[in-house]
C-alpha positions in Angstrom: 116.7 92.1 60.8 115.0 95.5 60.4 113.6 97.4 63.3 109.9 98.1 63.1 109.0 101.7 62.1 107.7 103.6 65.1 104.1 104.7 64.6 104.3 108.0 66.4 103.2 111.6 65.6 106.2 112.1 63.3 105.3 109.0 61.2 101.7 110.2 61.0 102.9 113.7 59.8 104.9 112.1 57.1 101.9 110.0 56.1 99.8 113.1 55.8 102.5 114.8 53.7 102.6 111.8 51.4 98.8 111.7 51.1 98.9 115.4 50.2 101.5 114.6 47.5 99.3 112.0 46.0 96.4 114.5 46.0 98.5 117.0 44.1 99.6 114.2 41.6 96.0 113.3 41.0 95.1 117.0 40.4 98.0 117.4 38.0 97.0 114.2 36.2 93.5 115.5 35.8 94.4 119.0 34.5 97.7 118.7 32.6 98.7 115.2 31.5 97.7 114.1 28.0 96.8 110.5 27.4 96.1 108.7 24.1 92.9 107.2 25.4 90.5 107.4 28.3 91.4 103.9 29.4 95.1 105.0 29.8 93.9 107.9 31.9 91.7 105.8 34.1 94.5 103.2 34.6 96.9 105.9 35.7 94.3 107.4 38.0 93.5 104.0 39.5 97.1 103.3 40.3 97.5 106.6 42.2 94.3 106.2 44.0 95.2 102.7 45.1 98.5 103.9 46.6 96.8 106.8 48.3 94.1 104.6 49.7 96.7 102.5 51.6 98.3 105.5 53.1 94.9 106.9 54.1 93.9 103.7 55.8 97.1 103.7 57.8 96.8 107.4 58.7 93.2 107.0 59.9 94.1 103.9 61.9 96.9 105.8 63.7 94.5 108.6 64.5 91.9 106.1 65.8 94.7 104.6 68.0 95.2 108.0 69.6 98.3 109.3 67.9 98.3 113.0 68.3 98.6 115.4 65.3 98.3 119.1 64.5 95.3 120.1 62.3 97.7 122.1 60.2 99.5 118.9 59.3 96.4 117.3 57.7 96.4 116.9 53.9 94.1 119.4 52.1 91.7 116.6 51.2 91.2 115.8 54.8 90.6 119.4 55.7 87.9 119.7 53.1 85.6 117.5 55.1 83.8 119.8 57.5 85.5 119.7 60.9 88.5 117.8 59.7 89.4 116.7 63.2 85.9 115.3 63.8 86.2 113.3 60.6 89.4 111.6 61.7 
């Protein structure tokens, strides 16, 4: 039987890093990847956004539960919101 993953500040930091990775993947997809049709592009974008959304929900829940974090560990997309710590 597996041990549950501890939801501490280190887990939150890794979630933030993974969200930032998906942000970069989405940007790369938008700027550089060639698709045969717009439907293919939308499908690829939809998949990445769905994965990112799950991570974002988990990260926001941990912050709401009081897990501490450094503002410098936030993904860039979270920092864009004015007063990033107030948004989380």
